[in-house]
KELOMAR-663889 format. One record per residue (C-alpha): residue number from 1; x, y, z; residue in three letters. Coordinates in pm, whole numbers. Example, Ala and Ser with C-alpha at 12.3 -4.5 7.8 and 13.67 -1.06 7.14 Angstrom:
<rozas>
nr_X_Y_Z_rest
1_1230_-450_780_ALA
2_1367_-106_714_SER
</rozas>
This chain:
<rozas>
nr_X_Y_Z_rest
1_3495_866_-6858_UNK
2_3720_1149_-6745_UNK
3_4001_901_-6681_UNK
4_3968_758_-7030_UNK
5_3979_1106_-7188_UNK
6_4285_1192_-6975_UNK
7_4465_875_-7087_UNK
8_4389_943_-7453_UNK
9_4510_1304_-7428_UNK
10_4828_1188_-7249_UNK
11_4898_926_-7516_UNK
12_4852_1179_-7796_UNK
13_5076_1431_-7617_UNK
14_5343_1164_-7560_UNK
15_5339_1057_-7925_UNK
16_5358_1416_-8039_UNK
17_5655_1493_-7809_UNK
18_5833_1170_-7917_UNK
19_5789_1251_-8283_UNK
20_5903_1608_-8231_UNK
21_6217_1500_-8042_UNK
22_6297_1239_-8308_UNK
23_6305_1503_-8577_UNK
24_6498_1749_-8360_UNK
25_6630_1602_-8025_UNK
26_6760_1942_-7914_UNK
27_7079_2027_-7732_UNK
28_7148_2115_-7364_UNK
29_7482_2221_-7215_UNK
30_7576_2303_-6855_UNK
31_7902_2462_-6756_UNK
32_8011_2467_-6390_UNK
33_8366_2586_-6337_UNK
34_8590_2357_-6536_UNK
35_8312_2105_-6585_UNK
36_8093_2107_-6891_UNK
37_7797_1875_-6941_UNK
38_7638_1828_-7282_UNK
39_7329_1618_-7351_UNK
40_7017_1599_-7558_UNK
41_6696_1774_-7453_UNK
42_6510_1440_-7426_UNK
43_6765_1293_-7186_UNK
44_6763_1615_-6983_UNK
45_6384_1607_-6951_UNK
46_6391_1241_-6842_UNK
47_6666_1324_-6591_UNK
48_6461_1612_-6446_UNK
49_6155_1387_-6402_UNK
50_6358_1118_-6228_UNK
51_6537_1376_-6012_UNK
52_6209_1536_-5910_UNK
53_6060_1195_-5822_UNK
54_6361_1094_-5611_UNK
55_6366_1435_-5440_UNK
56_5994_1399_-5362_UNK
57_6051_1055_-5208_UNK
58_6339_1189_-4996_UNK
59_6126_1479_-4870_UNK
60_5838_1244_-4787_UNK
61_6076_1012_-4603_UNK
62_6216_1304_-4403_UNK
63_5866_1423_-4313_UNK
64_5765_1074_-4198_UNK
65_6080_1040_-3991_UNK
66_6011_1380_-3834_UNK
67_5647_1290_-3755_UNK
68_5716_934_-3642_UNK
69_5743_1010_-3265_UNK
70_5420_1207_-3263_UNK
71_5234_948_-3468_UNK
72_5361_674_-3242_UNK
73_5237_866_-2937_UNK
74_4897_926_-3099_UNK
75_4864_559_-3191_UNK
76_4949_464_-2833_UNK
77_4689_711_-2704_UNK
78_4426_565_-2934_UNK
79_4511_219_-2805_UNK
80_4487_337_-2443_UNK
81_4153_508_-2511_UNK
82_4016_189_-2666_UNK
83_4133_-2_-2362_UNK
84_3973_259_-2133_UNK
85_3639_224_-2314_UNK
86_3660_-151_-2275_UNK
87_3739_-115_-1904_UNK
88_3444_125_-1861_UNK
89_3205_-123_-2020_UNK
90_3348_-408_-1814_UNK
91_3338_-205_-1491_UNK
92_2975_-106_-1545_UNK
93_2881_-469_-1606_UNK
94_3057_-569_-1286_UNK
95_2880_-285_-1104_UNK
96_2543_-407_-1230_UNK
97_2632_-760_-1117_UNK
98_2710_-636_-765_UNK
99_3084_-704_-783_UNK
100_3162_-382_-598_UNK
101_3532_-424_-517_UNK
102_3625_-561_-860_UNK
103_3419_-293_-1037_UNK
104_3591_-14_-845_UNK
105_3937_-139_-946_UNK
106_3836_-191_-1308_UNK
107_3685_155_-1343_UNK
108_3979_332_-1180_UNK
109_4225_140_-1398_UNK
110_4088_298_-1714_UNK
111_4016_647_-1580_UNK
112_4357_804_-1654_UNK
113_4347_750_-2031_UNK
114_3968_771_-2083_UNK
115_3794_1038_-2288_UNK
116_3530_1046_-2009_UNK
117_3717_1000_-1679_UNK
118_3424_1143_-1482_UNK
119_3214_839_-1578_UNK
120_3488_611_-1444_UNK
121_3516_798_-1115_UNK
122_3140_818_-1060_UNK
123_3107_446_-1127_UNK
124_3394_376_-885_UNK
125_3226_600_-627_UNK
126_2903_405_-663_UNK
127_3093_79_-616_UNK
128_3273_211_-306_UNK
129_2937_332_-171_UNK
130_2825_-30_-140_UNK
131_3142_-141_34_UNK
132_3144_-123_418_UNK
133_3344_153_588_UNK
134_3472_303_263_UNK
135_3274_626_255_UNK
136_3599_828_248_UNK
137_3705_653_-71_UNK
138_3365_709_-227_UNK
139_3385_1083_-151_UNK
140_3737_1092_-297_UNK
141_3612_944_-624_UNK
142_3328_1196_-637_UNK
143_3577_1482_-599_UNK
144_3794_1330_-874_UNK
145_3489_1315_-1100_UNK
146_3408_1677_-1022_UNK
147_3765_1783_-1112_UNK
148_3763_1598_-1444_UNK
149_3776_1841_-1739_UNK
150_3466_1706_-1915_UNK
151_3264_1650_-1594_UNK
152_2895_1740_-1588_UNK
153_2872_1928_-1258_UNK
154_2498_1866_-1231_UNK
155_2539_1489_-1261_UNK
156_2818_1487_-1003_UNK
157_2617_1690_-753_UNK
158_2310_1473_-803_UNK
159_2520_1165_-734_UNK
160_2660_1327_-419_UNK
161_2307_1415_-301_UNK
162_2192_1058_-368_UNK
163_2474_921_-152_UNK
164_2390_1166_127_UNK
165_2025_1061_125_UNK
166_2121_696_149_UNK
167_2353_789_437_UNK
168_2046_942_612_UNK
169_2200_1290_586_UNK
170_1892_1440_424_UNK
171_1959_1792_552_UNK
172_2293_1819_372_UNK
173_2140_1666_61_UNK
174_1859_1923_76_UNK
175_2109_2210_73_UNK
176_2280_2073_-240_UNK
177_1953_1995_-417_UNK
178_1791_2329_-343_UNK
179_2097_2501_-491_UNK
180_2069_2282_-801_UNK
181_1694_2349_-819_UNK
182_1754_2725_-825_UNK
183_1979_2678_-1129_UNK
184_1777_2400_-1295_UNK
185_1413_2441_-1184_UNK
186_1275_2197_-1445_UNK
187_1536_1923_-1436_UNK
188_1354_1591_-1364_UNK
189_1646_1441_-1171_UNK
190_1681_1745_-947_UNK
191_1305_1750_-883_UNK
192_1296_1378_-803_UNK
193_1583_1383_-553_UNK
194_1469_1709_-394_UNK
195_1126_1555_-338_UNK
196_1293_1255_-171_UNK
197_1496_1487_52_UNK
198_1181_1673_162_UNK
199_1009_1339_218_UNK
200_1295_1215_439_UNK
201_1293_1539_639_UNK
202_914_1555_665_UNK
203_908_1912_528_UNK
204_569_1877_363_UNK
205_495_2242_278_UNK
206_791_2277_36_UNK
207_707_1936_-106_UNK
208_348_2046_-167_UNK
209_478_2339_-374_UNK
210_705_2103_-567_UNK
211_429_1858_-663_UNK
212_291_2046_-971_UNK
213_637_2068_-1131_UNK
214_706_1704_-1047_UNK
215_393_1604_-1234_UNK
216_456_1842_-1525_UNK
217_812_1721_-1585_UNK
218_715_1354_-1527_UNK
219_995_1318_-1275_UNK
220_812_1023_-1113_UNK
221_601_741_-1246_UNK
222_226_790_-1216_UNK
223_203_538_-934_UNK
224_495_688_-740_UNK
225_359_1041_-786_UNK
226_12_941_-665_UNK
227_161_776_-357_UNK
228_381_1078_-279_UNK
229_96_1322_-333_UNK
230_-132_1127_-99_UNK
231_137_1100_167_UNK
232_209_1474_145_UNK
233_-151_1588_182_UNK
234_-223_1338_460_UNK
235_76_1470_653_UNK
236_-42_1827_596_UNK
237_-388_1725_719_UNK
238_-239_1586_1039_UNK
239_-43_1906_1087_UNK
240_-351_2121_1029_UNK
241_-558_1908_1265_UNK
242_-287_1928_1531_UNK
243_-298_2307_1504_UNK
244_-677_2296_1563_UNK
245_-719_2549_1283_UNK
246_-1040_2476_1096_UNK
247_-972_2752_841_UNK
248_-631_2607_763_UNK
249_-784_2262_732_UNK
250_-1052_2375_487_UNK
251_-800_2576_286_UNK
252_-584_2266_253_UNK
253_-885_2064_138_UNK
254_-949_2318_-138_UNK
255_-584_2306_-244_UNK
256_-587_1928_-274_UNK
257_-624_1791_-630_UNK
258_-975_1687_-729_UNK
259_-860_1333_-799_UNK
260_-726_1304_-446_UNK
261_-1045_1438_-289_UNK
262_-1278_1219_-494_UNK
263_-1081_899_-551_UNK
264_-855_856_-248_UNK
265_-1084_715_20_UNK
266_-807_707_278_UNK
267_-743_1078_230_UNK
268_-1113_1155_258_UNK
269_-1138_960_583_UNK
270_-831_1142_718_UNK
271_-993_1475_635_UNK
272_-1320_1376_802_UNK
273_-1129_1268_1113_UNK
274_-942_1600_1114_UNK
275_-1275_1784_1088_UNK
276_-1394_1595_1394_UNK
277_-1078_1693_1580_UNK
278_-1159_2056_1495_UNK
279_-1518_2007_1622_UNK
280_-1670_2028_1270_UNK
281_-1848_1697_1335_UNK
282_-2156_1759_1120_UNK
283_-1937_1849_823_UNK
284_-1734_1531_867_UNK
285_-2046_1311_888_UNK
286_-2205_1477_583_UNK
287_-1882_1443_385_UNK
288_-1854_1069_445_UNK
289_-2227_1006_400_UNK
290_-2236_1182_63_UNK
291_-1919_1006_-51_UNK
292_-2066_664_41_UNK
293_-2390_748_-141_UNK
294_-2187_835_-454_UNK
295_-1958_533_-443_UNK
296_-1973_240_-206_UNK
297_-1635_175_-49_UNK
298_-1548_-25_262_UNK
299_-1283_228_374_UNK
300_-1546_501_376_UNK
301_-1795_278_556_UNK
302_-1543_185_826_UNK
303_-1441_551_855_UNK
304_-1805_648_905_UNK
305_-1825_415_1202_UNK
306_-1495_546_1343_UNK
307_-1603_911_1368_UNK
308_-1694_851_1733_UNK
309_-1873_1186_1767_UNK
310_-2193_1356_1667_UNK
311_-2548_1229_1674_UNK
312_-2496_854_1705_UNK
313_-2868_776_1668_UNK
314_-2895_965_1339_UNK
315_-2572_806_1215_UNK
316_-2702_460_1304_UNK
317_-3025_527_1117_UNK
318_-2828_643_813_UNK
319_-2607_335_819_UNK
320_-2905_102_860_UNK
321_-3044_254_542_UNK
322_-2755_95_355_UNK
323_-2851_-254_474_UNK
324_-3103_-305_195_UNK
325_-2828_-307_-70_UNK
326_-2527_-412_135_UNK
327_-2661_-631_414_UNK
328_-2398_-897_351_UNK
329_-2104_-658_384_UNK
330_-1904_-747_699_UNK
331_-1755_-397_711_UNK
332_-2099_-235_714_UNK
333_-2207_-472_991_UNK
334_-1894_-378_1187_UNK
335_-1982_-9_1147_UNK
336_-2341_-75_1255_UNK
337_-2214_-262_1559_UNK
338_-1994_30_1658_UNK
339_-2273_283_1611_UNK
340_-2521_66_1806_UNK
341_-2266_42_2090_UNK
342_-2245_422_2096_UNK
343_-2624_432_2117_UNK
344_-2606_176_2401_UNK
345_-2826_-61_2202_UNK
346_-2630_-361_2321_UNK
347_-2847_-638_2178_UNK
348_-2849_-480_1835_UNK
349_-2476_-412_1852_UNK
350_-2411_-774_1949_UNK
351_-2622_-904_1664_UNK
352_-2447_-686_1405_UNK
353_-2100_-782_1529_UNK
354_-2179_-1154_1540_UNK
355_-2316_-1137_1184_UNK
356_-2003_-961_1070_UNK
357_-1784_-1233_1226_UNK
358_-1985_-1504_1053_UNK
359_-1924_-1341_717_UNK
360_-1558_-1256_773_UNK
361_-1374_-1273_1107_UNK
362_-1162_-962_1159_UNK
363_-951_-848_1457_UNK
364_-1144_-519_1487_UNK
365_-1477_-700_1500_UNK
366_-1355_-938_1771_UNK
367_-1219_-635_1961_UNK
368_-1555_-454_1948_UNK
369_-1749_-765_2045_UNK
370_-1506_-842_2327_UNK
371_-1545_-492_2470_UNK
372_-1924_-520_2447_UNK
373_-1926_-857_2626_UNK
374_-1689_-717_2886_UNK
375_-1933_-434_2957_UNK
376_-2204_-698_2994_UNK
377_-1982_-885_3244_UNK
378_-1950_-1190_3020_UNK
379_-1580_-1205_3088_UNK
380_-1513_-1561_2973_UNK
381_-1659_-1504_2629_UNK
382_-1501_-1160_2610_UNK
383_-1162_-1320_2672_UNK
384_-1228_-1569_2394_UNK
385_-1305_-1282_2157_UNK
386_-985_-1100_2248_UNK
387_-789_-1422_2205_UNK
388_-941_-1495_1862_UNK
389_-882_-1137_1747_UNK
390_-520_-1148_1862_UNK
391_-457_-1471_1671_UNK
392_-595_-1309_1358_UNK
393_-385_-999_1416_UNK
394_-57_-1187_1440_UNK
395_-146_-1414_1147_UNK
396_-178_-1740_1340_UNK
397_-427_-2004_1223_UNK
398_-746_-2006_1420_UNK
399_-833_-2292_1649_UNK
400_-1068_-2549_1499_UNK
401_-1248_-2655_1813_UNK
402_-1526_-2459_1968_UNK
403_-1805_-2240_1835_UNK
404_-1972_-1905_1883_UNK
405_-2325_-1929_2015_UNK
406_-2575_-1659_1926_UNK
407_-2813_-1503_2173_UNK
408_-3115_-1668_2012_UNK
409_-2959_-2002_1918_UNK
410_-2747_-2099_2215_UNK
411_-2753_-2463_2112_UNK
412_-2657_-2404_1749_UNK
413_-2293_-2416_1651_UNK
414_-2203_-2149_1401_UNK
415_-1991_-2264_1115_UNK
416_-1705_-2024_1058_UNK
417_-1506_-1964_740_UNK
418_-1170_-2143_700_UNK
419_-908_-2077_968_UNK
420_-1162_-1953_1225_UNK
421_-1089_-1940_1596_UNK
422_-1327_-2032_1877_UNK
423_-1557_-1740_1947_UNK
424_-1748_-1661_2262_UNK
425_-2103_-1751_2337_UNK
426_-2357_-1473_2315_UNK
427_-2588_-1452_2614_UNK
428_-2936_-1318_2556_UNK
</rozas>
């Protein structure tokens, strides 16, 4: 609409000027020295318009000629940057595909003209890291990345720490990561790699302090965090037990997360064992007994039989109370066999162990039965037990011939589950 109005106004103005000049064309005269130029006003106006247009074109041409070298350089730089981006993409694909040597060359080729040279150098460093005997070149690329103008110092240092950890130089990595942690206490990457450094070094106390922030910042997956947390507290338990400090042990138990104390059976068994090592045997027995009463778990049941201390008769009576509900559990029968052995009730121990083997042959059960038979001077059958247990332990198929004879049914051949080895006769 505005264009149409502009055209109409221009047409009216042009017609008006043309009509005015037709009635009175005007007169223009220039005098320069001996030269005199006379013309009409209309011709002079047309001449001025043409002169201005030509002058404008000449000025534009001069400006373009003046700017041509710079524009050519800028166009070349844009071309080189596009090529560098292409080389970065190609190099990263080659890196992902495991083409280490080719990826390093590709990434370095585009680094000089890239808008992000640090990314090129870090990728080249990662490629060189996987090549044998080229650690010096990898470190050179890391330094080049660090010197790049747009480099993220945190990313470069994290990459350097990662390489050090994979080189088994966890102490040097720890120094770098602790420095980064002081500056970036909530950065997930810093927390994750610092935790790995502590894990490599076995420095569990600092790692214990780091666990809450690791969980808060979600630096690890839930599964990885649970595994690391369990490993940390089990190592701290071993350290506390080795120091024979019951107070330290109980303090550590209180510091442990509720989920770990109530849901991690392995951790609970470790704590009960540590209590036994610190002579708090009744506490250990009560802890496992109450945990088993709350939630039946074979790890807890086996751990109960492995305490090896305390009132064996009372423990055996407690475990026999579980038979009503779990009489077909081979792990419970193994625990009962161990407790009966401690009580020197050999016949009962033998019966429990043989029943456990019938349900599910296990190396530990064969070991316990073999030791019992050895104490009863039944050496041939004891040797067969040890042999069968060893075959299970190394994963070899059990022998198909032979049978285990019970004390009450010496003529009956016990049918074992698939891949069962010959088991010793039980003398009554």
